[in-house]
C-alpha positions as CSV (number, residue, x, y, z in Angstrom):
1,M,0.0,0.0,0.0
2,L,1.3,3.4,-0.9
3,L,1.9,6.0,1.8
4,F,0.5,9.4,1.9
5,S,-1.1,11.5,4.6
6,T,-3.0,14.8,4.5
7,T,-3.3,15.1,8.2
8,G,-1.5,17.5,10.5
9,R,1.2,19.9,9.5
10,F,2.0,18.2,6.2
11,S,-1.5,19.0,4.9
12,K,-1.2,22.6,6.2
13,Q,2.1,23.0,4.4
14,I,0.6,21.8,1.1
15,F,-2.4,24.1,1.6
16,N,-0.3,27.2,2.3
17,K,1.8,26.5,-0.8
18,H,-1.1,26.2,-3.2
19,K,-3.9,28.5,-1.9
20,R,-4.5,31.4,-4.2
21,Q,-7.0,34.2,-3.4
22,E,-8.4,35.0,0.0
23,D,-11.9,35.3,-1.5
24,S,-11.7,32.0,-3.3
25,Q,-14.9,30.1,-2.8
26,D,-15.0,27.4,-5.5
27,V,-13.2,24.1,-5.2
28,I,-13.3,21.7,-8.1
29,S,-12.7,18.0,-7.8
30,D,-12.3,16.0,-10.9
31,K,-13.7,12.6,-10.3
32,Q,-13.0,10.2,-13.2
33,S,-15.1,11.5,-16.1
34,G,-17.4,13.9,-14.1
35,D,-16.8,17.1,-12.2
36,T,-18.3,18.0,-8.8
37,E,-18.2,21.4,-7.4
38,S,-18.5,22.7,-3.8
39,K,-18.8,26.4,-2.8
40,G,-18.4,28.2,0.5
41,T,-16.4,26.8,3.3
42,D,-16.9,23.1,2.7
43,F,-14.7,20.9,0.7
44,N,-15.2,18.0,-1.6
45,H,-13.1,14.9,-1.2
46,H,-12.0,13.0,-4.2
47,Y,-12.0,9.3,-3.2
48,H,-10.0,6.7,-5.0
49,P,-9.8,3.0,-4.2
50,N,-6.2,3.3,-3.3
51,F,-6.6,6.5,-1.2
52,Q,-8.4,6.4,2.2
53,N,-9.1,8.8,5.1
54,T,-8.5,11.9,3.0
55,K,-8.8,15.2,5.0
56,T,-8.8,18.8,3.7
57,F,-7.9,22.0,5.5
58,Q,-8.4,25.7,5.1
59,E,-7.1,28.9,6.5
60,G,-9.6,31.7,6.1
61,P,-13.3,31.6,5.3
62,S,-13.2,30.9,1.6
63,S,-10.1,29.3,0.3
64,G,-9.0,25.7,0.0
65,F,-7.7,22.8,-2.1
66,V,-8.6,19.3,-3.0
67,L,-6.0,16.5,-2.7
68,T,-6.5,13.4,-4.7
69,Q,-4.4,10.3,-5.2
70,V,-4.2,7.8,-8.0
71,G,-1.5,5.2,-8.1
72,D,1.9,6.8,-7.2
73,D,0.8,10.4,-7.6
74,A,-1.2,12.8,-5.5
75,T,-2.9,15.7,-7.3
76,I,-3.9,19.1,-5.9
77,L,-6.7,21.0,-7.7
78,T,-7.5,24.6,-6.8
79,K,-9.8,27.2,-8.4
80,S,-10.1,30.9,-7.8
81,S,-13.6,32.5,-7.7
82,E,-12.3,35.2,-10.1
83,S,-11.1,32.7,-12.6
84,T,-12.3,29.5,-14.2
85,I,-8.8,28.2,-14.5
86,V,-8.1,25.1,-12.4
87,H,-4.5,24.8,-11.0
88,K,-3.3,21.3,-11.0
89,E,0.0,19.9,-9.5
90,T,1.1,16.4,-9.1
91,L,3.2,15.4,-6.1
92,K,5.2,12.2,-5.8
93,I,4.3,9.8,-3.1
94,I,7.2,8.2,-1.2
95,D,6.8,4.5,-0.6
96,T,8.8,4.1,2.6
97,H,7.2,1.4,4.7
98,P,4.4,-0.1,2.7
99,D,1.9,-1.1,5.4
100,L,2.0,1.9,7.7
101,F,-1.4,3.3,6.8
102,S,-3.4,0.2,6.4
103,D,-4.9,-0.1,9.9
104,G,-6.7,3.2,10.4
105,H,-4.4,4.5,13.2
106,N,-3.5,8.1,13.7
107,Y,-1.3,8.8,10.7
108,D,0.3,11.8,12.3
109,N,3.0,9.5,13.5
110,A,4.4,9.3,10.0
111,S,6.4,12.5,10.4
112,L,9.0,11.3,7.9
113,L,6.5,12.3,5.1
114,F,6.6,16.0,6.1
115,D,9.2,16.8,3.4
116,E,8.4,16.6,-0.2
117,D,10.9,14.4,-2.0
118,K,11.2,16.8,-5.0
119,E,12.5,19.6,-2.8
120,F,15.9,17.9,-2.2
121,P,18.7,17.7,-4.7
122,E,19.8,14.3,-3.4
123,G,23.2,14.9,-5.0
124,G,25.3,17.2,-7.2
125,L,28.5,19.1,-6.7
126,K,27.2,21.5,-4.0
127,A,25.5,18.8,-2.0
128,Y,28.5,16.5,-2.0
129,S,30.8,19.4,-1.2
130,V,28.6,19.9,1.9
131,V,29.0,16.3,2.8
132,F,32.8,16.6,2.4
133,G,32.9,19.7,4.5
134,S,30.9,18.0,7.2
135,F,33.2,15.0,7.0
136,M,36.3,17.2,7.5
137,G,34.7,19.0,10.5
138,L,33.6,15.8,12.2
139,I,37.1,14.4,12.0
140,P,38.1,16.5,15.1
141,V,34.6,16.8,16.6
142,F,33.6,13.1,16.7
143,G,37.2,11.9,16.4
144,L,38.1,13.4,19.7
145,I,35.1,11.9,21.3
146,N,36.2,8.5,20.0
147,S,39.7,9.1,21.2
148,I,39.2,10.5,24.7
149,G,40.5,7.2,26.1
150,A,43.9,8.2,24.7
151,I,43.8,11.3,26.8
152,E,42.2,9.8,29.9
153,S,44.7,6.9,30.1
154,Y,47.7,9.4,29.9
155,I,46.6,12.1,32.4
156,S,45.4,9.5,34.9
157,K,48.9,8.0,35.0
158,N,50.8,11.3,34.9
159,Q,49.4,14.8,35.7
160,L,46.5,13.4,37.8
161,A,48.1,10.2,39.1
162,S,47.2,11.1,42.6
163,V,43.5,11.6,41.7
164,G,41.0,8.8,41.7
165,S,39.6,7.4,38.5
166,S,36.0,8.5,39.3
167,T,37.3,12.0,39.9
168,V,39.3,12.1,36.7
169,S,36.2,10.9,34.8
170,W,34.4,14.1,35.7
171,I,36.6,15.9,33.2
172,F,35.2,13.9,30.3
173,S,31.7,13.7,31.7
174,I,31.5,17.5,31.9
175,Y,33.1,17.8,28.5
176,L,30.4,15.6,26.9
177,S,27.6,17.2,28.9
178,I,28.5,20.7,27.9
179,G,29.0,19.6,24.4
180,F,25.6,18.1,24.2
181,F,23.9,20.9,26.1
182,S,25.4,23.6,23.9
183,C,23.7,21.9,21.0
184,I,20.5,23.5,22.4
185,L,21.3,27.1,21.5
186,A,23.1,26.0,18.4
187,G,20.0,24.2,17.1
188,G,17.8,27.3,17.4
189,Y,20.4,29.5,15.9
190,F,20.9,27.2,12.9
191,D,17.2,27.1,12.2
192,R,17.1,30.9,12.1
193,N,20.5,32.0,10.8
194,G,22.2,29.0,9.1
195,S,25.6,27.5,9.7
196,K,28.3,30.1,8.9
197,R,28.6,32.0,12.2
198,L,28.1,28.8,14.3
199,L,31.0,27.1,12.5
200,M,33.3,30.1,13.0
201,I,32.5,30.6,16.7
202,G,32.7,26.9,17.3
203,T,36.0,26.6,15.6
204,I,37.5,29.3,17.8
205,L,36.3,27.8,21.0
206,Y,37.2,24.2,20.1
207,V,40.7,24.9,18.9
208,G,41.3,27.4,21.7
209,G,40.3,24.8,24.3
210,I,42.7,22.2,22.9
211,F,45.6,24.7,22.9
212,A,44.8,25.5,26.6
213,L,44.6,21.8,27.4
214,A,48.3,21.5,26.5
215,D,49.3,23.5,29.5
216,C,47.0,22.0,32.1
217,K,48.4,20.4,35.2
218,A,45.6,20.5,37.8
219,L,42.1,19.1,37.8
220,W,40.4,22.4,37.7
221,Q,42.5,23.5,34.7
222,F,41.6,20.4,32.7
223,I,37.9,21.2,33.5
224,L,38.1,24.8,32.4
225,A,40.2,24.2,29.2
226,F,38.9,20.8,28.0
227,S,35.5,20.4,29.6
228,V,34.2,23.9,29.2
229,L,36.0,25.5,26.2
230,T,36.4,22.4,24.0
231,G,33.0,21.2,25.2
232,L,31.3,24.4,24.1
233,G,33.0,24.3,20.7
234,T,32.0,20.7,20.3
235,G,28.3,21.4,20.8
236,I,28.3,24.5,18.7
237,L,30.0,22.7,15.8
238,M,28.1,19.4,16.1
239,T,24.6,20.8,15.2
240,P,25.5,22.6,12.0
241,L,27.9,19.9,10.8
242,V,25.1,17.3,11.1
243,S,22.0,19.4,10.4
244,V,23.3,21.0,7.2
245,I,23.2,17.6,5.4
246,A,19.4,17.3,6.1
247,T,18.8,20.4,3.9
248,W,20.3,18.7,0.9
249,F,19.2,15.0,1.2
250,N,16.0,13.2,2.0
251,R,15.9,9.7,0.4
252,K,19.7,9.4,0.7
253,R,20.0,11.2,4.0
254,A,21.1,8.1,6.0
255,M,23.9,7.3,3.6
256,A,25.0,10.9,3.3
257,T,25.1,11.3,7.0
258,S,26.9,8.0,7.4
259,V,29.6,9.2,5.0
260,A,30.0,12.5,6.9
261,T,30.1,11.0,10.3
262,A,32.8,8.5,9.1
263,G,35.0,11.5,9.7
264,G,34.7,10.6,13.4
265,S,36.2,7.2,12.7
266,V,39.0,8.7,10.6
267,G,39.8,11.0,13.6
268,G,39.6,8.1,15.9
269,I,42.0,6.1,13.7
270,F,44.9,8.6,13.6
271,M,44.5,10.4,16.9
272,P,45.3,7.7,19.5
273,P,48.5,6.3,17.8
274,M,49.6,9.9,16.9
275,L,49.2,11.0,20.5
276,R,51.0,7.9,21.8
277,K,54.0,8.5,19.6
278,L,54.1,12.3,20.2
279,Y,53.8,11.8,24.0
280,T,57.2,10.0,23.9
281,Q,58.8,12.2,21.2
282,V,57.8,15.8,22.1
283,G,55.9,15.5,25.3
284,F,52.3,16.1,26.3
285,Q,52.3,19.8,25.6
286,W,53.4,19.7,22.0
287,A,51.5,16.6,21.3
288,I,48.3,18.4,22.2
289,R,49.3,21.5,20.3
290,I,50.0,19.5,17.1
291,L,46.6,18.0,17.6
292,A,45.1,21.5,17.8
293,F,46.7,22.6,14.6
294,I,45.3,19.5,12.8
295,C,41.8,20.2,14.1
296,L,42.0,23.8,13.0
297,A,43.0,22.7,9.4
298,C,40.1,20.3,9.2
299,L,37.5,22.8,10.6
300,L,38.5,25.4,8.0
301,F,37.2,23.1,5.3
302,S,33.8,23.0,7.1
303,V,33.7,26.8,7.5
304,V,34.2,27.2,3.8
305,L,32.1,24.3,2.4
306,C,29.2,23.7,4.8
307,R,26.2,25.8,3.8
308,E,22.5,25.1,4.1
309,R,20.6,24.8,0.8
310,Q,18.2,27.7,1.4
311,K,18.7,30.6,3.8
312,P,16.0,30.6,6.5
313,I,13.2,33.2,6.1
314,V,12.5,34.7,9.5
315,N,11.0,37.8,10.9
316,S,13.2,40.4,12.6
317,L,13.0,40.7,16.3
318,D,12.5,44.1,18.0
319,S,14.8,43.9,20.9
320,I,17.6,41.9,22.5
321,W,15.2,40.6,25.1
322,D,12.9,39.3,22.3
323,T,15.9,37.7,20.7
324,I,16.9,36.0,23.9
325,K,13.4,34.7,24.4
326,W,13.1,33.5,20.9
327,Y,16.4,31.5,21.1
328,F,15.4,30.0,24.4
329,N,11.9,29.0,23.1
330,S,13.1,27.9,19.7
331,S,16.2,26.0,20.8
332,F,14.5,23.8,23.4
333,N,10.9,22.7,23.3
334,I,9.9,20.5,26.2
335,R,6.6,19.8,24.5
336,Y,8.4,17.6,22.1
337,F,8.7,15.1,24.9
338,A,4.9,14.8,25.0
339,E,5.2,13.2,21.6
340,P,5.9,9.5,22.3
341,K,8.0,8.8,19.2
342,F,10.3,11.7,19.9
343,L,10.5,10.9,23.7
344,F,11.7,7.4,23.2
345,T,13.9,8.3,20.2
346,A,15.6,11.0,22.4
347,F,16.0,8.5,25.3
348,G,17.2,5.8,22.9
349,M,19.9,8.0,21.3
350,S,21.0,9.3,24.6
351,L,21.4,5.9,26.2
352,V,23.2,4.2,23.4
353,E,25.6,7.1,22.9
354,I,26.3,7.2,26.7
355,S,27.0,3.5,26.6
356,L,29.4,3.9,23.6
357,T,31.3,6.9,24.9
358,T,31.6,5.5,28.5
359,S,33.0,2.2,27.1
360,L,35.5,4.1,24.8
361,T,36.6,6.3,27.7
362,F,37.9,3.4,29.8
363,I,38.7,0.8,27.1
364,A,42.4,1.8,27.0
365,S,42.7,1.8,30.8
366,Y,41.0,-1.6,30.8
367,S,43.5,-3.0,28.4
368,L,46.4,-1.7,30.4
369,E,45.0,-3.2,33.6
370,M,44.7,-6.6,31.9
371,G,48.4,-6.5,31.3
372,N,48.6,-5.4,27.6
373,S,51.2,-3.0,26.4
374,V,50.6,0.8,25.9
375,T,50.9,0.3,22.1
376,T,48.3,-2.5,22.1
377,S,45.9,-0.4,24.3
378,Y,46.1,2.6,22.0
379,N,45.8,0.5,18.9
380,I,42.6,-1.1,20.2
381,I,41.0,2.4,20.1
382,M,42.4,2.8,16.5
383,A,41.0,-0.5,15.4
384,S,37.6,0.3,16.7
385,N,37.5,3.4,14.6
386,I,38.9,1.7,11.5
387,V,36.1,-0.9,11.4
388,G,33.8,1.9,12.5
389,I,34.1,3.5,9.0
390,L,32.5,0.4,7.5
391,G,30.1,0.4,10.4
392,R,28.9,3.9,9.5
393,Y,28.6,3.4,5.8
394,I,27.2,-0.1,5.4
395,P,24.3,0.2,7.9
396,G,23.4,3.6,6.4
397,Y,23.2,2.1,2.9
398,V,21.2,-0.9,4.1
399,A,18.9,1.4,6.0
400,D,18.2,3.6,2.9
401,K,17.9,0.6,0.6
402,W,16.1,-2.1,2.4
403,M,15.6,-2.1,6.2
404,G,14.9,1.4,7.3
405,R,16.7,3.6,9.8
406,F,15.1,2.5,13.1
407,N,15.3,-1.2,12.2
408,I,19.1,-0.8,11.7
409,M,19.5,1.1,14.9
410,I,17.6,-1.6,16.9
411,T,19.5,-4.4,15.3
412,T,23.0,-3.0,15.6
413,N,22.5,-1.8,19.2
414,F,21.2,-5.1,20.3
415,V,24.2,-6.9,18.7
416,C,26.5,-4.5,20.7
417,F,24.7,-5.5,23.9
418,I,25.3,-9.2,23.1
419,L,28.9,-8.7,22.2
420,N,29.5,-7.0,25.6
421,L,28.1,-10.0,27.6
422,V,29.3,-12.8,25.3
423,I,32.9,-11.8,24.4
424,W,34.1,-8.8,26.5
425,L,32.8,-9.8,29.9
426,P,34.0,-13.5,30.0
427,F,37.0,-13.3,27.6
428,G,38.2,-9.7,27.6
429,K,41.3,-10.5,29.6
430,H,42.7,-12.5,26.7
431,V,44.2,-10.2,24.1
432,I,43.0,-12.2,21.1
433,A,39.4,-12.1,22.4
434,L,39.8,-8.4,23.1
435,W,40.8,-7.8,19.5
436,I,37.9,-9.8,18.2
437,Y,35.5,-8.0,20.4
438,I,36.8,-4.5,19.6
439,C,36.6,-5.1,15.8
440,L,33.0,-6.5,16.0
441,Y,31.9,-3.8,18.5
442,G,33.5,-1.1,16.4
443,F,31.6,-2.2,13.3
444,F,28.1,-2.5,14.9
445,S,28.5,0.6,17.2
446,G,29.5,2.6,14.1
447,S,25.9,3.3,13.3
448,V,25.3,4.9,16.7
449,L,26.8,8.3,15.9
450,S,25.8,8.2,12.2
451,M,22.2,7.0,12.5
452,T,20.9,8.8,15.6
453,P,20.6,12.2,13.8
454,V,19.0,10.4,10.8
455,C,16.4,8.8,13.2
456,I,15.6,12.3,14.6
457,G,15.3,13.6,11.1
458,Q,12.9,10.8,10.1
459,I,10.4,11.9,12.7
460,S,10.9,15.7,12.1
461,R,10.3,18.3,9.6
462,T,13.4,19.7,7.9
463,D,12.8,23.2,9.2
464,D,12.4,21.8,12.7
465,F,15.3,19.4,12.6
466,G,17.9,21.6,14.3
467,K,15.6,22.3,17.2
468,R,14.5,18.7,17.7
469,Y,18.1,17.5,17.3
470,A,19.2,20.0,19.9
471,T,16.4,19.2,22.3
472,A,17.3,15.5,22.1
473,Y,20.9,16.2,22.9
474,C,19.8,18.4,25.9
475,L,18.4,15.2,27.4
476,Q,21.7,13.4,26.7
477,A,23.6,16.3,28.3
478,F,21.8,15.8,31.6
479,L,22.0,12.0,31.5
480,I,25.7,11.8,30.7
481,I,26.7,14.0,33.7
482,P,26.6,11.1,36.2
483,A,27.1,8.3,33.7
484,I,30.9,8.4,33.2
485,P,31.7,9.1,36.9
486,I,29.4,6.2,37.9
487,G,31.4,4.0,35.5
488,G,34.6,5.2,37.1
489,A,33.3,4.6,40.6
490,I,32.3,1.1,39.6
491,I,35.8,0.4,38.3
492,G,37.2,1.6,41.6
493,N,40.8,0.5,42.0
494,G,40.9,-1.2,38.6
495,S,40.4,-4.8,39.7
496,K,39.0,-7.5,37.4
497,V,35.8,-7.6,39.3
498,G,35.4,-3.8,39.1
499,Y,35.8,-3.9,35.3
500,D,33.4,-6.8,35.0
501,N,30.8,-4.8,36.9
502,F,31.5,-1.9,34.6
503,I,30.9,-4.0,31.5
504,I,27.5,-5.1,32.9
505,Y,26.8,-1.4,33.6
506,V,27.4,-0.2,30.1
507,S,25.6,-3.2,28.6
508,M,22.4,-2.5,30.5
509,I,22.5,1.1,29.3
510,M,22.9,-0.1,25.7
511,L,19.9,-2.5,26.2
512,A,17.7,0.2,27.6
513,G,18.5,2.4,24.6
514,T,17.7,-0.4,22.2
515,L,14.3,-0.9,23.9
516,C,13.6,2.8,23.6
517,F,14.2,2.7,19.8
518,S,11.9,-0.4,19.7
519,L,9.2,1.6,21.4
520,T,9.5,4.4,18.9
521,R,9.1,1.9,16.1
522,Y,6.1,0.4,17.8
523,F,4.4,3.8,18.1
524,C,4.9,4.4,14.4
525,V,4.4,1.1,12.7
526,G,3.3,-1.3,15.4
527,M,4.6,-4.9,15.2
528,K,4.5,-5.0,11.4
529,L,7.5,-6.2,9.5
530,A,7.9,-2.9,7.6
531,K,10.7,-0.8,6.4
532,F,11.1,1.9,9.0
């Protein structure tokens, strides 16, 4: 069965686009060989055997449209009272998950149909240059997130050797929390002003924080430089780098986003071994400074190339106070959480990313405590990111082509949960088993960072994506504050029992996130075997 809905905001969008005169009173519906006409404020519905539950909407006392569907096309017919000319336009219907509308449920859940397929280029030089710019920017942004274990394992043994692991973990917990929380204002700003200024400001904060990190020696210095400055830069950069792709792609959005977020894996591939080598050759200070210069070079590509397809059209605000209120109201909308599919998607993405980042934060320290060399411990992080490139691209392609975004997220996250309990927990102390685990986990967890924004986009309008993406990350910002320190406290003095309990801890978080994505799927398509 073909998918199309005229309910909710999607119908309102079509109506606004095609209404003509405010005094229009005639609506013509062409039904097979005969015409029927209705005047005034009522509307005729054109029924077709393949099109059910049609609704029409109007704004104003006397204007409207008729939406019809035959086969793969939907047709809009409008007529002005001052003219006998009927305006006709055909819209393509997207067949995304065939059985979604067959049971008479509330079709407003199918938010992925808010955007008309024809509005997106789906390719071309400009679109792919945006993907490349996003890819380059996410090399440092996501790459550093994937490599924080290389920093944690060094400073916990050197500058902060006298500080407990749970206390050291606050540096990275606050860093991630501020990074996700700063997505809030960035999301509203992106929806209103685009990406240019966000990328410039984020680059300055991000690179400046890394330069400051090089000179840190005390805990509070690490928090100010890395957690606050670099965290702010991370969040401000993350929203435009991911959101800008959604303005160029719809059908190929998962694949395009997967390609861009593969930059995080590239960053995670070269950062850990580079830092390990530079630590011994030039010391911590210059190792971090060299990292900062590399991040700056990558982000300059993003500043130049990443542009949204159309500039937002917004009304000017009268005062600074109005501007502040607008950004607060538009950047975070708690009412989104009243929408079940958004609520569980936000919890799902928060929990699976928390499980992933918490695991990667301590994986190098785990390897060292199990008796492996420093080289092996850092190479484990690198290997996870190498296979993560395939883990980002292949699931994204399969999602667009066959399975659907949420089906892929549920499957890959559940596999990660199984890998934790079947390989890492019982056999992680053996280096061969650890290598097998990290390669499999790196592949299946690769979809976490690449598919979560796509899942948010699937249940969002394009012009609301930045705000909803930021709102979801606000939830993650609050949840991750205690998550990593709790993990550090569970590890304690680094005993095998402590790490075993830590593995169970991150596994349960991953399972909870998987269940949340499953609930979102249930609210949208029920228990059907559908592409979603």
